[in-house]
C-alpha positions as YAML, in Angstrom:
chain: A
units: angstrom
residues:
- id: 1
  name: MET
  ca: [9.47, 14.00, 2.30]
- id: 2
  name: THR
  ca: [12.72, 12.27, 1.13]
- id: 3
  name: MET
  ca: [14.09, 8.36, 3.16]
- id: 4
  name: SER
  ca: [16.82, 9.21, 4.67]
- id: 5
  name: LYS
  ca: [19.98, 7.27, 4.29]
- id: 6
  name: THR
  ca: [19.62, 4.83, 8.06]
- id: 7
  name: GLU
  ca: [15.75, 4.22, 6.92]
- id: 8
  name: LYS
  ca: [16.01, 0.66, 4.72]
- id: 9
  name: LYS
  ca: [13.03, 0.24, 1.98]
- id: 10
  name: ASN
  ca: [10.55, -2.92, 2.63]
- id: 11
  name: TRP
  ca: [9.48, -3.14, -0.52]
- id: 12
  name: GLN
  ca: [11.95, -3.20, -4.71]
- id: 13
  name: LEU
  ca: [9.42, -2.29, -7.67]
- id: 14
  name: GLN
  ca: [7.73, -5.43, -9.84]
- id: 15
  name: ASP
  ca: [10.37, -6.60, -13.10]
- id: 16
  name: GLY
  ca: [9.65, -4.13, -16.00]
- id: 17
  name: VAL
  ca: [8.49, -0.70, -13.52]
- id: 18
  name: GLN
  ca: [10.45, 1.94, -14.18]
- id: 19
  name: MET
  ca: [9.83, 5.10, -11.51]
- id: 20
  name: ASP
  ca: [12.46, 7.10, -10.32]
- id: 21
  name: ALA
  ca: [13.91, 6.50, -6.92]
- id: 22
  name: ALA
  ca: [11.50, 9.67, -4.74]
- id: 23
  name: THR
  ca: [8.11, 9.11, -6.85]
- id: 24
  name: ALA
  ca: [8.59, 4.89, -5.86]
- id: 25
  name: GLY
  ca: [8.78, 5.95, -2.18]
- id: 26
  name: GLU
  ca: [6.35, 8.61, -2.21]
- id: 27
  name: VAL
  ca: [4.37, 6.12, -4.09]
- id: 28
  name: ALA
  ca: [5.94, 3.15, -1.67]
- id: 29
  name: LYS
  ca: [3.92, 5.41, 1.47]
- id: 30
  name: ILE
  ca: [0.60, 5.46, -0.01]
- id: 31
  name: ALA
  ca: [0.69, 1.63, -0.73]
- id: 32
  name: CYS
  ca: [1.57, 1.41, 2.93]
- id: 33
  name: ALA
  ca: [-1.22, 3.34, 4.04]
- id: 34
  name: LEU
  ca: [-2.93, 1.21, 1.96]
- id: 35
  name: LYS
  ca: [-2.06, -2.12, 3.72]
- id: 36
  name: SER
  ca: [-2.59, -0.55, 7.29]
- id: 37
  name: LEU
  ca: [-6.22, 0.34, 5.60]
- id: 38
  name: SER
  ca: [-6.77, -3.30, 5.25]
- id: 39
  name: VAL
  ca: [-5.81, -4.27, 8.15]
- id: 40
  name: TYR
  ca: [-8.25, -1.84, 9.63]
- id: 41
  name: ALA
  ca: [-10.48, -2.95, 7.23]
- id: 42
  name: ALA
  ca: [-10.62, -6.54, 8.24]
- id: 43
  name: LEU
  ca: [-10.64, -5.29, 11.95]
- id: 44
  name: ALA
  ca: [-13.07, -3.29, 11.43]
- id: 45
  name: TYR
  ca: [-15.58, -6.24, 9.04]
- id: 46
  name: GLU
  ca: [-16.07, -8.09, 13.31]
- id: 47
  name: GLN
  ca: [-18.46, -4.64, 14.30]
- id: 48
  name: ASP
  ca: [-21.31, -4.28, 12.71]
- id: 49
  name: ASP
  ca: [-21.73, -0.68, 11.33]
- id: 50
  name: VAL
  ca: [-18.95, -0.97, 8.88]
- id: 51
  name: PRO
  ca: [-19.78, -0.22, 5.01]
- id: 52
  name: ALA
  ca: [-20.34, -2.83, 3.00]
- id: 53
  name: ASP
  ca: [-18.25, -1.16, 0.19]
- id: 54
  name: LEU
  ca: [-14.85, -0.54, 2.51]
- id: 55
  name: GLN
  ca: [-13.00, -4.23, 1.99]
- id: 56
  name: PRO
  ca: [-13.65, -4.26, -2.16]
- id: 57
  name: LEU
  ca: [-12.17, -0.67, -2.25]
- id: 58
  name: VAL
  ca: [-8.68, -1.50, 0.18]
- id: 59
  name: ASP
  ca: [-8.47, -4.64, -1.84]
- id: 60
  name: ASP
  ca: [-8.67, -2.94, -5.48]
- id: 61
  name: GLY
  ca: [-6.44, -0.09, -3.55]
- id: 62
  name: LEU
  ca: [-3.81, -3.13, -3.17]
- id: 63
  name: GLU
  ca: [-3.73, -5.54, -5.51]
- id: 64
  name: ALA
  ca: [-3.50, -2.22, -8.07]
- id: 65
  name: MET
  ca: [0.11, -1.74, -5.88]
- id: 66
  name: GLN
  ca: [0.89, -5.49, -6.15]
- id: 67
  name: LYS
  ca: [1.26, -4.25, -9.51]
- id: 68
  name: ILE
  ca: [4.08, -2.27, -9.29]
- id: 69
  name: PHE
  ca: [6.02, -3.59, -5.93]
- id: 70
  name: LYS
  ca: [7.06, -6.61, -4.62]
- id: 71
  name: TRP
  ca: [6.42, -6.63, -1.16]
...
């Protein structure tokens, strides 16, 4: 799935990161999913039945994405 010309990206690659536009777009989708999961994890932590390792896992993914993208 590619980004149409009417869709505006809300990210750009960090300085020094080189990636073709199609790959960057696909990786950005993963990054957005991780950001959504982060919000979910934060909300879920307010409940008692959430696995203790969920937030650190999400945080690790977001940290990795910040090495690639500027938000």
